[in-house]
C-alpha positions as CSV (number, residue, x, y, z in Angstrom):
1,M,302.7,92.8,15.5
2,S,305.7,92.5,17.8
3,I,307.9,95.5,18.6
4,A,310.8,94.0,16.6
5,S,308.5,93.5,13.6
6,E,307.2,97.0,13.8
7,Q,310.8,98.4,14.0
8,R,311.8,96.4,10.9
9,R,308.8,97.7,9.0
10,L,309.7,101.3,10.1
11,D,313.3,100.7,9.0
12,D,312.2,99.5,5.6
13,V,310.0,102.6,5.1
14,E,312.7,105.0,6.3
15,I,315.2,103.8,3.8
16,Y,313.1,105.2,1.0
17,L,312.4,108.7,2.5
18,S,313.7,111.5,0.4
19,P,316.0,114.2,1.9
20,K,313.1,116.6,1.8
21,E,310.9,114.2,3.7
22,W,313.6,113.8,6.3
23,A,313.9,117.6,6.6
24,I,310.1,117.9,7.1
25,E,310.3,115.1,9.8
26,L,313.0,117.2,11.5
27,T,310.8,120.4,11.5
28,Q,307.9,118.4,12.8
29,Q,310.0,117.2,15.7
30,M,311.3,120.7,16.3
31,R,307.7,122.0,16.7
32,L,306.8,119.4,19.3
33,Y,308.5,121.6,21.8
34,S,307.4,125.0,23.0
35,S,310.8,126.6,22.4
36,E,314.1,126.2,20.6
37,Q,315.8,125.8,24.0
38,D,313.4,122.9,25.0
39,F,314.1,121.2,21.7
40,W,317.9,121.3,22.0
41,T,317.6,120.1,25.6
42,A,315.5,117.1,24.5
43,I,317.7,116.0,21.6
44,T,320.8,116.0,23.7
45,K,319.2,113.2,25.8
46,E,318.4,111.1,22.7
47,N,320.5,108.2,21.3
48,Y,323.0,109.7,18.9
49,Q,322.1,107.4,16.1
50,E,318.3,108.1,16.5
51,C,318.7,111.9,16.5
52,L,317.0,113.4,13.5
53,F,320.1,115.6,12.9
54,I,322.1,112.4,12.4
55,K,319.8,109.4,11.6
56,P,318.8,110.6,8.1
57,L,322.4,110.5,7.0
58,S,322.8,106.8,7.6
59,K,319.3,106.0,6.2
60,L,320.1,107.9,3.0
61,D,323.4,106.0,2.8
62,Q,321.4,102.8,3.0
63,Q,319.1,104.1,0.3
64,A,322.1,104.5,-2.0
65,L,323.2,100.9,-1.1
66,A,319.8,99.6,-1.9
67,A,319.9,101.4,-5.3
68,Y,323.4,100.0,-6.1
69,P,323.9,96.8,-4.1
70,D,326.7,95.3,-6.3
71,K,330.3,95.9,-5.6
72,S,330.8,96.9,-9.3
73,D,328.4,99.8,-8.7
74,I,330.3,101.3,-5.7
75,E,331.2,104.5,-7.6
76,Q,327.6,105.2,-8.5
77,R,326.5,104.3,-4.9
78,N,329.0,106.7,-3.4
79,E,327.9,109.5,-5.7
80,L,324.2,108.9,-4.9
81,S,324.9,108.7,-1.2
82,Q,326.9,112.0,-1.2
83,K,324.1,113.7,-3.3
84,L,321.3,112.5,-1.0
85,R,323.2,113.3,2.3
86,T,324.3,116.7,1.0
87,E,320.7,117.6,0.0
88,F,319.5,116.7,3.5
89,E,322.4,118.6,5.2
90,E,321.6,121.6,3.0
91,L,318.0,121.7,4.1
92,K,318.9,121.2,7.7
93,I,321.3,124.1,7.6
94,F,318.7,126.1,5.7
95,I,316.2,125.6,8.5
96,C,318.7,126.7,11.1
97,K,319.7,129.8,9.1
98,L,316.1,130.8,8.6
99,N,315.3,130.4,12.2
100,G,318.3,132.5,13.2
101,I,317.6,135.2,10.7
102,T,313.9,135.4,11.7
103,E,314.7,135.6,15.4
104,A,317.3,138.3,15.0
105,M,315.2,140.4,12.5
106,T,312.0,140.1,14.6
107,D,313.7,141.1,17.8
108,S,315.3,144.1,16.1
109,I,312.1,145.2,14.3
110,V,309.8,144.9,17.3
111,L,312.1,147.0,19.5
112,A,312.4,149.7,16.8
113,A,308.6,149.6,16.1
114,G,307.9,150.0,19.8
115,F,310.2,153.0,20.0
116,Q,308.7,154.7,16.9
117,A,305.1,154.0,18.0
118,S,305.9,155.6,21.4
119,R,307.4,158.6,19.7
120,L,304.4,159.0,17.4
121,D,302.0,158.7,20.3
122,N,303.9,161.4,22.2
123,L,304.0,163.7,19.2
124,L,300.3,163.3,18.5
125,Q,299.5,163.9,22.2
126,E,301.6,167.0,22.1
127,E,299.8,168.2,18.9
128,R,296.4,167.7,20.6
129,F,297.5,169.5,23.7
130,C,298.7,172.5,21.6
131,K,295.4,172.6,19.8
132,V,293.5,172.6,23.1
133,T,295.7,175.4,24.5
134,E,295.2,177.5,21.3
135,A,291.5,177.0,21.5
136,A,291.4,178.0,25.2
137,A,293.5,181.1,24.5
138,T,291.1,182.1,21.7
139,W,288.1,181.7,23.9
140,I,289.6,183.6,26.8
141,R,290.7,186.4,24.5
142,R,287.1,186.8,23.3
143,A,285.6,186.5,26.8
144,E,287.9,189.0,28.6
145,S,290.8,191.1,27.4
146,H,292.3,192.5,30.7
147,G,293.5,191.6,34.2
148,K,294.2,187.9,34.9
149,A,293.1,186.9,31.5
150,E,296.2,188.5,29.9
151,C,298.5,186.5,32.2
152,I,296.6,183.2,31.3
153,L,296.8,184.0,27.6
154,K,300.5,184.4,27.7
155,M,301.0,181.1,29.4
156,L,298.7,179.3,27.0
157,R,300.3,180.9,24.0
158,S,303.8,179.7,25.2
159,L,302.5,176.2,25.1
160,A,300.6,176.4,21.8
161,Y,303.4,175.4,19.5
162,P,302.6,172.0,18.0
163,P,305.3,169.7,16.5
164,R,305.9,170.2,12.8
165,A,303.8,168.0,10.6
166,S,307.0,166.8,8.8
167,K,308.3,165.4,12.1
168,I,305.1,163.4,12.7
169,E,305.2,162.1,9.1
170,S,308.9,161.2,9.4
171,V,308.3,159.1,12.5
172,F,305.2,157.4,11.0
173,S,307.2,156.7,7.8
174,R,309.8,154.8,9.8
175,L,307.0,152.8,11.5
176,A,305.4,152.0,8.2
177,K,308.8,150.9,6.8
178,L,309.2,148.5,9.7
179,M,305.8,147.1,9.0
180,K,306.8,146.6,5.4
181,N,310.0,144.8,6.4
182,I,308.3,142.4,8.8
183,L,305.6,141.5,6.3
184,A,308.2,141.0,3.6
185,L,310.1,138.7,6.0
186,E,306.9,136.8,6.5
187,A,306.5,136.5,2.7
188,G,310.0,135.3,2.3
189,L,309.5,132.5,4.9
190,K,306.3,131.5,3.1
191,L,308.3,131.3,-0.2
192,A,310.9,129.1,1.5
193,R,308.2,126.8,3.1
194,D,306.4,126.4,-0.2
195,R,309.4,125.9,-2.4
196,Y,311.5,123.6,-0.2
197,F,309.3,122.0,2.4
198,D,305.9,121.5,0.7
199,G,304.3,124.3,2.8
200,H,305.2,122.8,6.2
201,P,306.1,125.1,9.0
202,I,309.9,125.4,9.5
203,L,310.2,127.8,12.5
204,F,310.5,126.9,16.2
205,R,307.2,127.6,17.9
206,N,308.6,130.4,20.1
207,I,310.2,132.1,17.1
208,E,307.0,131.8,15.1
209,D,304.9,133.2,18.0
210,T,307.3,136.2,18.3
211,L,307.1,136.8,14.6
212,N,303.2,136.6,14.6
213,G,303.0,138.8,17.7
214,T,305.3,141.4,16.1
215,I,303.3,141.5,12.9
216,E,300.1,141.9,14.9
217,F,301.6,144.7,17.0
218,I,303.0,146.7,14.1
219,T,300.0,146.3,11.8
220,S,297.5,147.3,14.5
221,T,299.7,150.3,15.4
222,V,299.9,151.4,11.8
223,D,296.1,151.0,11.6
224,R,295.7,153.4,14.5
225,F,297.5,156.0,12.5
226,N,296.5,155.1,9.0
227,A,295.2,158.6,8.3
228,F,298.9,159.4,7.6
229,L,299.0,156.8,4.8
230,S,298.0,157.9,1.3
231,Y,295.6,155.8,-0.8
232,H,298.6,154.7,-2.9
233,E,300.6,153.6,0.2
234,R,297.6,151.7,1.6
235,A,297.3,149.8,-1.7
236,H,301.0,149.1,-1.6
237,V,300.9,147.8,1.9
238,S,298.2,145.3,0.9
239,M,300.6,143.8,-1.6
240,I,303.6,143.3,0.6
241,R,302.6,139.8,1.8
242,T,303.1,138.6,-1.8
243,K,306.6,140.1,-2.2
244,P,309.3,138.4,-0.2
245,G,312.0,141.1,-0.7
246,F,313.4,141.4,2.8
247,I,315.4,138.2,2.8
248,D,317.1,136.6,-0.2
249,V,315.8,133.0,0.0
250,E,317.9,131.8,-2.9
251,E,321.1,133.3,-1.5
252,I,320.5,131.7,1.9
253,I,319.9,128.2,0.3
254,K,323.0,128.8,-1.9
255,R,325.2,129.4,1.2
256,A,323.6,126.4,3.0
257,R,324.4,124.2,0.0
258,A,328.1,125.4,0.1
259,T,328.3,124.6,3.8
260,A,326.6,121.3,3.4
261,S,329.0,120.2,0.7
262,L,331.9,120.9,3.0
263,D,330.2,119.1,5.9
264,I,329.5,115.9,3.9
265,L,333.1,115.8,2.6
266,G,334.3,116.0,6.2
267,V,335.8,119.4,5.8
268,H,336.1,120.8,9.3
269,G,338.3,122.8,11.6
270,A,341.6,124.0,10.3
271,Y,341.1,122.9,6.7
272,R,337.8,124.8,6.4
273,W,339.5,127.8,7.9
274,E,342.2,127.6,5.3
275,I,339.5,127.5,2.6
276,F,337.7,130.5,4.0
277,R,341.0,132.4,4.3
278,A,341.9,131.6,0.7
279,Q,338.5,132.8,-0.5
280,R,338.8,135.9,1.6
281,E,342.3,136.7,0.2
282,D,341.0,136.2,-3.3
283,E,338.1,138.7,-2.6
284,L,340.6,141.3,-1.1
285,R,342.9,140.8,-4.1
286,A,340.1,141.4,-6.5
287,A,339.0,144.5,-4.6
288,L,342.6,145.8,-4.6
289,D,342.8,145.3,-8.4
290,V,339.5,147.2,-8.9
291,S,340.8,150.0,-6.7
292,R,344.1,150.2,-8.6
293,A,342.2,150.3,-11.9
294,T,340.0,153.1,-10.7
295,R,343.0,155.2,-9.5
296,H,344.7,154.6,-12.9
297,K,341.5,155.7,-14.7
298,Q,341.3,158.8,-12.6
299,R,344.9,159.8,-13.2
300,S,344.4,159.2,-17.0
301,A,341.3,161.4,-16.9
302,R,343.4,164.3,-15.5
């Protein structure tokens, strides 16, 4: 088969791909590269019309034309074209938002977890040291009760003050909470993959690697100190991977849908800013009305 014939066959197939299939194609291309930066560098060198950020829009428009080829059907064609292109744009924005959220949250959590793990290590080492000094002081007191032994006893006793158990428990609780957050983030991403992308990976490889590395670090760290977890807490932790509570997937897709609708309508720049400002003014006006109503209620109560 000639190159031209192969291209025509590919074009014929691509016209019938759904917005979800195009979005999955995009994620698969993203994951060909080792990092997000490498991906963006590569696509800037591509032909504009062949870029998977742009190409699906024209193919979906052709799909609408194939469904309504007659001039009398132009209204239905335009409606279908807008619907298909908006759906793809929504999924594309959704992918970008999830990658951005995951990268920011993972970076924040791993830094916080490293700090809390270091604090916990220090506190436990301090506790062990204090136990050793207390034991040494007890042994010396029994072995000899005068002379140099008294001086050594005083020095040992000055060191034999372990950190409060509540302080250790507080630090460990923060570490355990970070673990719960990162596992809930992982569960939220799985929900997004399964619900909108047929289970296909949607993260850039470097972001996914950082997420997996963070999960491994935190879970292994918590395992080292799991004596501080009660049986109930251990059982709860085992359920976290099924509860995607750390990110609101439906709220993220809702915002992506709103942005996609504006993009497809060609709403950009100053006009979009005017829309945002009008929405913000409405929100502030509503908040002011609530505040006035609250003050009026308080005055009436007096």
